[in-house]
C-alpha positions in Angstrom: -6.2 52.6 37.1 -3.4 53.3 34.8 -2.3 51.1 31.9 -0.8 47.7 32.8 3.0 47.4 33.1 5.1 44.3 32.4 8.6 43.7 33.7 11.0 42.5 31.1 14.8 42.4 30.5 16.3 44.5 27.9 18.4 42.9 25.2 22.1 42.6 25.8 21.9 43.1 29.6 22.6 40.5 32.4 20.6 37.3 32.4 19.8 37.8 36.1 19.6 35.7 39.2 18.7 32.2 37.9 21.3 32.1 35.1 24.1 33.5 37.3 23.5 31.1 40.0 23.3 28.2 37.6 26.8 29.0 36.4 28.1 29.3 39.9 26.7 25.9 40.8 28.1 24.3 37.7 31.6 25.7 38.4 31.4 24.5 42.0 30.3 21.1 40.9 33.1 20.7 38.4 35.7 22.0 40.9 34.4 19.7 43.6 34.5 16.7 41.2 38.1 17.5 40.2 39.1 17.8 43.8 37.4 14.5 44.7 39.0 12.7 41.8 42.5 14.0 42.5 44.5 11.0 44.0 46.0 11.4 47.4 49.8 12.0 47.6 51.7 8.7 47.2 53.5 7.6 50.3 57.2 6.7 50.2 58.0 3.0 50.8 60.6 2.5 53.6 62.4 -0.8 54.2 63.4 -1.7 57.8 66.5 -3.9 57.5 67.9 -5.8 60.5 71.6 -6.5 60.1 72.2 -7.4 63.7 70.7 -10.9 64.2 69.9 -9.6 67.7 66.5 -10.4 69.2 66.4 -6.9 70.7 66.2 -5.6 67.1 62.7 -7.2 66.7 61.2 -4.8 69.3 62.7 -1.8 67.4 61.4 -3.1 64.1 57.9 -3.5 65.5 58.0 0.1 66.8 59.2 1.4 63.5 56.5 -0.5 61.6 53.8 0.9 64.0 55.0 4.4 63.3 55.0 3.8 59.5 51.5 2.4 59.5 50.2 5.7 61.0 52.6 8.0 59.1 51.3 10.7 56.9 54.0 10.3 54.2 55.7 6.9 54.7 54.6 3.3 54.3 56.1 -0.2 54.4 57.3 -2.5 51.6 54.0 -4.4 51.6 55.7 -7.7 50.7 55.5 -10.3 53.4 58.0 -12.7 51.7 60.6 -9.9 51.3 60.0 -8.6 54.8 60.6 -12.0 56.3 64.1 -12.0 54.7 65.0 -8.6 56.2 65.0 -9.8 59.8 66.3 -12.5 62.1 68.9 -15.1 61.1 70.6 -14.7 57.8 69.6 -17.3 55.2 72.0 -20.1 54.9 71.2 -21.9 51.6 73.8 -24.6 52.3 72.8 -25.4 55.8 70.3 -28.3 55.2 71.9 -30.1 52.2 75.4 -29.7 53.8 74.1 -31.2 57.0 72.5 -34.1 55.1 75.8 -34.7 53.2 77.8 -34.8 56.4 75.3 -37.4 57.8 75.8 -39.5 54.7 79.6 -39.3 55.1 79.4 -40.5 58.7 77.2 -43.4 57.6 79.7 -44.3 54.9 82.6 -44.2 57.4 80.6 -46.6 59.7 79.6 -48.9 56.9 83.2 -49.2 55.6 84.4 -50.0 59.1 81.8 -52.8 59.3 82.7 -54.0 55.8 79.2 -53.2 54.6 80.5 -52.0 51.3 77.3 -51.8 49.4 75.7 -49.7 52.2 78.8 -47.5 52.2 78.6 -46.9 48.5 74.8 -46.1 48.7 75.5 -43.6 51.5 78.3 -42.0 49.3 76.0 -41.6 46.3 73.2 -40.0 48.4 75.7 -37.6 50.0 77.1 -36.5 46.6 73.5 -35.8 45.5 73.0 -33.6 48.5 76.2 -31.7 47.7 75.2 -30.8 44.1 73.3 -27.8 45.4 75.8 -26.6 48.0 78.2 -23.7 47.4 81.1 -25.3 45.5 83.8 -24.2 47.9 81.9 -25.7 50.8 80.9 -28.8 48.9 84.4 -29.9 47.8 85.9 -31.0 51.2 82.8 -33.1 52.1 82.7 -34.5 48.6 86.4 -35.5 49.0 85.6 -37.5 52.1 82.7 -39.2 50.4 84.9 -40.1 47.4 87.6 -41.5 49.6 84.9 -43.7 51.4 83.8 -45.0 48.0 87.4 -45.7 47.1 87.9 -47.7 50.3 84.8 -49.8 49.6 86.1 -50.5 46.0 89.6 -51.2 47.3 88.4 -53.7 49.9 86.6 -55.5 47.1 89.7 -55.3 44.9 87.9 -53.4 42.2 89.7 -51.3 39.6 87.4 -48.4 40.1 89.0 -47.7 43.4 91.8 -45.7 41.7 89.3 -43.4 39.9 87.6 -42.6 43.2 90.9 -42.0 45.0 91.9 -39.6 42.2 88.6 -37.9 42.6 89.1 -37.4 46.3 92.6 -36.0 45.6 91.3 -33.5 43.0 88.6 -32.3 45.5 91.1 -32.0 48.3 94.7 -31.9 47.1 96.1 -31.2 50.6 94.6 -34.3 52.1 97.0 -36.2 54.3 96.2 -39.7 55.3 97.1 -40.9 58.9 98.9 -44.2 58.6 97.9 -45.0 62.2 94.2 -44.8 61.4 94.2 -45.9 57.7 94.5 -49.6 56.6 97.9 -50.1 54.9 96.3 -51.6 51.8 94.0 -48.5 51.5 97.0 -46.2 52.1 99.0 -48.0 49.4 96.1 -47.9 46.9 95.5 -44.2 47.5 99.2 -43.2 47.0 99.4 -45.3 43.8 96.3 -43.7 42.3 97.5 -40.2 43.1 100.9 -40.9 41.5 99.3 -41.9 38.2 99.7 -39.5 35.3 96.2 -38.5 34.1 95.1 -37.9 30.5 93.8 -34.4 29.7 90.3 -34.2 28.3 88.1 -31.3 27.1 84.9 -30.8 29.1 82.2 -28.5 27.7 79.7 -27.2 30.2 76.4 -25.9 28.9 74.1 -23.7 31.0 74.1 -20.3 32.7 76.3 -19.0 35.4 79.8 -19.6 36.6 81.4 -23.0 36.1 82.9 -24.7 39.1 84.8 -28.0 38.7 85.9 -29.8 41.9 85.5 -26.7 44.0 87.5 -24.5 41.7 86.0 -21.6 39.6 86.8 -22.0 35.9 84.8 -19.4 34.1 81.4 -18.6 32.4 79.1 -21.2 30.9 78.8 -22.1 28.2 82.5 -22.9 28.0 85.1 -25.7 27.3 87.7 -26.5 29.9 90.7 -28.9 30.1 90.4 -31.5 32.9 91.9 -34.8 33.9 90.0 -37.9 32.9 88.0 -39.5 35.7 85.2 -38.3 38.1 84.5 -34.6 38.5 82.0 -32.5 40.5 80.7 -30.0 38.0 78.5 -27.2 39.3 77.0 -23.9 38.0 76.6 -21.0 40.5 75.9 -17.3 40.3 74.2 -14.3 42.0 70.9 -14.8 40.0 70.6 -18.6 40.2 70.8 -21.4 42.7 73.7 -23.9 42.7 73.1 -27.0 40.6 75.5 -29.6 39.3 76.4 -33.2 38.4 79.0 -35.8 39.1 80.5 -36.5 35.7 82.8 -39.4 34.6 85.0 -38.0 31.9 86.7 -40.7 29.8 87.0 -38.7 26.5 86.1 -35.2 25.4 82.7 -34.7 27.1 79.8 -32.3 27.3 77.8 -31.7 30.4 74.5 -29.8 30.4 73.1 -28.3 33.6 69.5 -27.1 33.7 68.6 -23.4 34.5 67.8 -22.8 38.2 66.9 -19.1 38.7 66.8 -18.1 42.4 63.5 -17.1 43.9 63.0 -13.3 44.4 63.0 -13.7 48.2 66.2 -15.6 48.1 67.8 -12.8 46.1 66.7 -10.4 48.8 68.2 -12.6 51.5 71.5 -12.8 49.6 71.6 -9.0 49.1 71.0 -8.5 52.8 73.8 -10.9 53.7 76.1 -9.1 51.2 75.3 -5.8 52.9 76.1 -7.2 56.3 79.4 -8.6 55.1 80.6 -5.4 53.4 83.3 -3.4 55.1 82.0 -0.8 57.6 82.3 2.3 55.5 79.7 4.1 53.3 81.6 3.6 50.1 81.9 -0.1 50.4 78.3 -0.5 51.5 76.9 1.7 48.7 76.8 -1.0 46.0 75.2 -3.8 48.1 72.7 -1.3 49.6 71.7 -0.1 46.1 71.2 -3.8 45.0 69.0 -4.5 48.0 67.0 -1.4 47.4 66.4 -2.3 43.8 65.1 -5.7 44.7 62.8 -4.2 47.4 61.7 -1.4 45.0 62.4 1.3 47.7 64.4 4.5 47.8 64.6 4.8 51.6 65.6 2.5 54.4 66.3 2.2 58.1 69.3 0.0 58.9 69.8 -1.7 62.3 73.3 -2.7 63.1 75.1 -4.1 66.1 78.2 -2.6 67.7 81.2 -4.8 68.8 80.1 -4.3 72.4 76.5 -5.5 71.6 74.7 -2.1 71.4 72.1 -1.5 68.7 73.0 1.1 66.1 70.6 2.8 63.6 71.1 4.8 60.5 69.0 5.8 57.5 69.7 5.5 53.8 68.3 7.4 50.8 69.1 6.8 47.1 70.2 10.4 46.9 72.4 12.7 48.9 73.4 12.4 51.7 72.9 8.6 51.2 73.8 6.9 54.5 73.3 8.9 57.6 75.8 8.7 60.5 75.5 5.6 62.7 74.2 6.3 66.2 73.5 4.3 69.2 69.8 3.5 69.9 68.5 3.5 73.5 65.5 1.3 74.3 63.9 4.2 76.2 63.7 6.6 73.2 60.8 6.7 70.8 61.2 5.2 67.4 59.3 7.9 65.5 62.2 10.4 65.2 64.3 7.8 63.4 62.0 8.2 60.4 62.0 12.0 60.4 65.0 12.4 57.9 63.1 10.2 55.4 59.8 12.0 55.4 59.2 15.0 53.1 58.1 18.2 54.8 54.4 18.5 55.6 52.3 20.5 53.0 51.2 24.0 54.2 47.7 24.3 55.6 45.1 26.1 53.5 43.9 29.5 54.8 40.2 30.4 54.8 40.6 33.1 52.3 42.0 30.5 49.8 38.6 28.7 49.7 36.1 29.3 46.9 33.4 32.0 47.6 30.4 32.6 45.2 30.1 36.2 43.8 27.5 38.4 45.6 24.0 38.5 44.1 23.2 41.7 42.2 19.5 41.9 41.1 19.0 43.0 37.5 17.5 46.4 36.7 13.8 46.7 36.0 12.8 48.2 32.7 9.2 49.5 31.9 7.9 48.9 28.4 4.8 50.1 26.5 2.1 47.4 26.3 1.0 46.3 22.8 -1.8 48.2 21.1 -4.4 45.4 21.5 -3.9 45.6 25.2 -4.6 49.3 25.5 -8.0 50.2 27.3 -9.4 52.6 24.6 -8.9 49.9 21.9 -10.6 47.3 24.1 -13.5 49.7 24.9 -14.0 50.6 21.2 -14.2 46.9 20.2 -16.7 46.2 23.1 -19.0 49.1 22.0 -19.0 48.0 18.4 -20.1 44.5 19.5 -22.9 45.8 21.6 -24.2 48.1 18.8 -24.2 45.2 16.4 -26.3 43.0 18.7 -28.9 45.8 19.3 -29.2 46.4 15.5 -29.8 42.8 14.9 -32.6 42.7 17.4 -34.3 45.7 15.8 -34.1 44.2 12.4 -35.5 40.9 13.6 -38.6 42.6 15.0 -39.2 44.3 11.8 -39.2 40.9 10.0 -41.1 39.1 12.8 -38.6 36.4 13.7 -35.8 36.4 16.2 -33.8 33.2 16.5 -31.1 32.7 19.2 -29.4 29.4 19.2 -30.3 26.3 17.2 -33.5 25.4 19.2 -34.9 28.6 20.6 -37.1 30.9 18.5 -39.0 34.0 19.2 -41.9 34.9 17.0 -43.8 38.2 16.7 -45.0 40.7 14.2 -44.2 44.4 14.3 -47.3 46.4 13.9 
């Protein structure tokens, strides 16, 4: 048998199969982790805005939302409060308080007719409180009716305050004409006398935020100081970012009126912007500003608008915050699918990956085998020489022991004998 051979790797050559595959696995693991941690593409939010107030639009909205929920690139506004303001009836902030004020006016009329003056004055005060939060231009005519009812109650009781209330009614409604057939002559005479009086001009300072309205007329920005007649005034603050709020002020000298802030709720701002868009002239240029305002409130860059034609047909168009902006209006048929309406808003689908684009590990190449000379102590002739020397030493020891007469092997065994 020839000398033993050992397989080794020469210095500076490839580290072979285990090392190479360890690196491949590490690269694959890091690449896989990077791919797994990469966030999915963000979907574009789309607002579905009904500007028709037509129940038929609800069905189209539902279909569009169903398409968006399953769309690869689009999603909804994900705000239920905002979404509720984008459909159905337009919000009328004045509806309830104005209705209450009209009810109080009717009560005051009835109580005056029955000579229940205290009840009439109570109804007037309650009605004026309702009107403080109503749009100034809508509040003024009803406030004038209430002020006149209060003046009647005071006149019937022959009180001096009747003139101040009649003047208040006249400021709120300068075009008011009294019917001598329906109005008591004493009331008619007291009203005409009060209106003919020459008022004293006072300075009224209004503190707060928004636009100042006095007796249904817009005066300017708050804070500001304005010249007014002495007497009662309906002072209100209004503005696109706040709710209407006000006070009934009696001005007898230079006065100051402070009205607390009343910022509008975000969903109310959305409802106002939707109404402004609906009321804009029917051309893209006029609708651009209210549409941009509504989109900013909704935090969207894309929208589908549902309109109604003069003949009652539903019309649809899309909008984007970049060119082309508004698409052309087109009639929508209930038989057509809703999905294609969204197509202009969706970005193109990403290309599909081909198989050759995927990662493939490099082919395995076994390392070369190199024969090396074994060390000198492993060579057979060295091992044979050492073994022969050991054997010779043992035999020599035995012979020498016999000559002396004692041979001891181990700690306890002993051979004894004498050589003759």
